[in-house]
C-alpha positions, -999 to 999 in steps of 0.1 A, spaced: -111 -91 -325 -127 -92 -290 -142 -127 -283 -170 -112 -264 -184 -99 -297 -202 -131 -303 -240 -131 -303 -269 -155 -301 -305 -155 -315 -322 -171 -285 -335 -138 -270 -352 -130 -303 -370 -163 -300 -379 -155 -263 -394 -123 -276 -415 -139 -302 -446 -161 -304 -464 -177 -334 -475 -143 -347 -441 -125 -346 -416 -105 -326 -430 -85 -297 -418 -48 -296 -412 -41 -259 -396 -60 -230 -396 -57 -192 -360 -67 -185 -357 -99 -206 -395 -107 -207 -417 -96 -236 -444 -71 -226 -472 -88 -245 -498 -61 -239 -478 -38 -263 -482 -62 -292 -461 -63 -323 -449 -40 -351 -437 -43 -386 -407 -21 -380 -389 -48 -360 -403 -79 -378 -389 -64 -409 -355 -58 -393 -357 -93 -379 -361 -106 -414 -329 -88 -426 -309 -100 -396 -322 -136 -398 -315 -137 -436 -278 -132 -429 -276 -164 -409 -271 -199 -420 -303 -219 -427 -303 -236 -393 -334 -244 -373 -336 -212 -351 -327 -187 -378 -351 -205 -402 -380 -203 -378 -373 -166 -371 -371 -159 -408 -404 -176 -415 -422 -159 -387 -407 -125 -398 -417 -128 -435 -452 -140 -426 -457 -109 -404 -443 -85 -429 -464 -100 -458 -495 -100 -436 -489 -62 -430 -490 -54 -467 -521 -44 -486 -527 -55 -521 -516 -19 -532 -483 -24 -513 -490 0 -484 -479 -14 -451 -495 -15 -416 -473 -12 -386 -489 -20 -352 -507 -53 -345 -526 -55 -312 -526 -87 -291 -561 -84 -277 -575 -117 -288 -585 -104 -323 -550 -95 -336 -562 -64 -354 -541 -38 -371 -542 -7 -350 -533 17 -377 -540 27 -413 -516 13 -439 -492 38 -452 -457 46 -465 -440 56 -432 -408 41 -417 -423 6 -415 -430 6 -453 -394 14 -459 -381 -12 -434 -405 -38 -449 -389 -32 -483 -354 -34 -467 -361 -67 -450 -377 -82 -480 -348 -70 -502 -322 -86 -480 -342 -118 -479 -348 -118 -516 -311 -114 -523 -293 -134 -496 -315 -157 -476 -300 -192 -479 -334 -208 -485 -345 -205 -522 -382 -207 -514 -381 -179 -489 -360 -158 -514 -386 -162 -541 -414 -153 -516 -395 -122 -504 -389 -112 -540 -426 -113 -548 -434 -93 -516 -408 -68 -523 -422 -60 -557 -457 -54 -542 -445 -26 -519 -417 -12 -541 -444 3 -564 -452 28 -537 -433 59 -527 -429 79 -495 -422 116 -489 -402 108 -458 -364 107 -459 -360 78 -435 -386 57 -451 -371 62 -486 -335 55 -473 -346 22 -457 -364 13 -489 -333 22 -510 -313 -3 -489 -337 -31 -498 -337 -20 -535 -299 -20 -536 -299 -56 -524 -324 -67 -550 -305 -48 -578 -272 -65 -567 -285 -99 -577 -308 -89 -605 -292 -59 -624 -321 -57 -649 -347 -51 -622 -362 -17 -633 -385 -15 -603 -356 -15 -579 -336 8 -601 -364 34 -603 -369 32 -564 -332 40 -560 -335 70 -583 -365 83 -565 -349 78 -531 -320 99 -542 -343 127 -552 -360 127 -519 -328 127 -500 -313 155 -520 -345 176 -520 -339 185 -484 -319 216 -473 -281 213 -471 -255 238 -460 -216 238 -456 -222 244 -418 -245 215 -415 -240 191 -444 -270 169 -435 -305 166 -453 -323 172 -420 -323 201 -395 -314 177 -367 -298 143 -364 -326 120 -352 -325 83 -352 -308 56 -374 -290 85 -391 -264 62 -406 -291 46 -428 -294 79 -447 -257 80 -455 -257 43 -463 -286 48 -487 -267 73 -506 -236 50 -508 -259 22 -520 -275 44 -546 -242 56 -559 -229 20 -561 -260 5 -576 -265 32 -602 -228 37 -610 -234 72 -599 -200 86 -586 -215 119 -573 -241 100 -551 -214 77 -539 -190 105 -530 -218 124 -512 -228 94 -492 -192 87 -481 -188 124 -472 -220 123 -452 -209 92 -434 -174 107 -426 -191 138 -412 -216 117 -392 -188 96 -376 -169 127 -366 -200 143 -351 -205 111 -330 -169 105 -319 -155 114 -285 -118 106 -279 -114 69 -288 -151 59 -286 -185 66 -302 -207 91 -284 -239 90 -304 -269 113 -306 -293 111 -277 -330 103 -279 -339 140 -282 -318 145 -314 -289 168 -320 -289 202 -340 -260 224 -351 -259 241 -317 -260 210 -295 -230 194 -279 -223 159 -265 -224 137 -247 -261 132 -250 -284 107 -234 -304 85 -237 -282 70 -265 -301 46 -286 -285 13 -300 -303 17 -332 -280 46 -340 -249 25 -333 -263 -3 -355 -270 21 -384 -234 35 -383 -221 -1 -383 -242 -10 -414 -231 22 -432 -194 17 -424 -196 -19 -434 -211 -9 -468 -185 19 -472 -157 -7 -465 -171 -32 -490 -172 -4 -516 -139 13 -510 -118 -12 -492 -107 18 -469 -98 4 -434 -111 37 -419 -146 21 -425 -135 -12 -409 -125 7 -379 -160 23 -379 -176 -12 -377 -153 -22 -349 -159 9 -329 -197 3 -331 -192 -32 -318 -170 -18 -291 -197 6 -280 -218 -24 -270 -188 -39 -253 -183 -8 -230 -163 17 -251 -189 43 -246 -195 75 -226 -203 56 -194 -180 26 -199 -206 -1 -194 -216 -31 -215 -248 -26 -235 -259 -62 -237 -268 -90 -213 -243 -118 -218 -266 -143 -201 -296 -137 -225 -281 -123 -257 -304 -93 -254 -294 -57 -261 -301 -30 -235 -327 -4 -246 -305 28 -241 -274 43 -225 -283 67 -197 -258 88 -176 -262 62 -149 -257 31 -171 -279 9 -193 -317 9 -194 -319 -29 -185 -350 -36 -207 -341 -58 -237 -366 -49 -263 -367 -58 -300 -351 -28 -314 -320 -28 -291 -316 -65 -294 -317 -64 -332 -293 -35 -331 -269 -55 -310 -271 -86 -331 -269 -67 -364 -237 -48 -352 -221 -81 -340 -229 -97 -374 -209 -71 -391 -181 -73 -366 -180 -110 -368 -179 -110 -406 -148 -88 -404 -132 -113 -380 -138 -141 -405 -124 -121 -433 -93 -112 -412 -88 -149 -403 -90 -159 -440 -65 -131 -450 -41 -142 -423 -46 -180 -428 -56 -185 -391 
């Protein structure tokens, strides 16, 4: 395991204030004028919930859950964009787009695994508020399914989480599939691994072998599509269709992190070392095993770079890319700990 695959949370703290995590950065400084969004505060909640209950992770968790809960309406719909213009007003209508799904995901992770029992209880209550809603969008339902699977893992009788998983499967499988393009969307877009991971989670949680097998097949195809020689070559910001070829740019760290999460889940379910290698290849992408051969994080700040261009990294260190970097390193580091336990080192 490469020792440079460590990570720190300090850049997330630098990108935050008392309200929450800012969305954009100019190099390593937050761009305050662009405000905040639920998408990344929810992802922050999931990432911080995987950490020990130490002061920095605890503060980030508290900030993130407060933000996510403030974004919820009584009916469980979710706002996304909060302006920082002195009034802190929501800039959009509440709905069930991606941020609704990510809110459920973050709350589900916190409810199942946060080390603080009080925060777990709070997250569980907020999860139930939004898990009553449904979205027609495949990504939103996939993100929500990941949160529901976390809840069901620690509370098997939870009918609300179970029904959400069943409905997510219906949305994913209602899209067009073909043998030539075995994917439920016409193009690969962003965080594609989350869709495959959702199917794996659905199959595992509901003891549904056909859903599990389909999810694993989706992930295998997705990894093959985004492999070039011995490294990942992920979809560019414009997406990829059946007639497109790689390498593509700008490559987004969120895609790499979604692959790492999906391979991690596949490995925990199957024990197949193929998926362990998938996690490690995602971590290696950040460490320079990519189409340009450059490191995709700032070792001095701990921030992730915003995208891989043909000329190197976009040096801005925004919320999405930093969370993607840290999440991927969490997965790789956990494999390192498991390997050390297995070998007695």
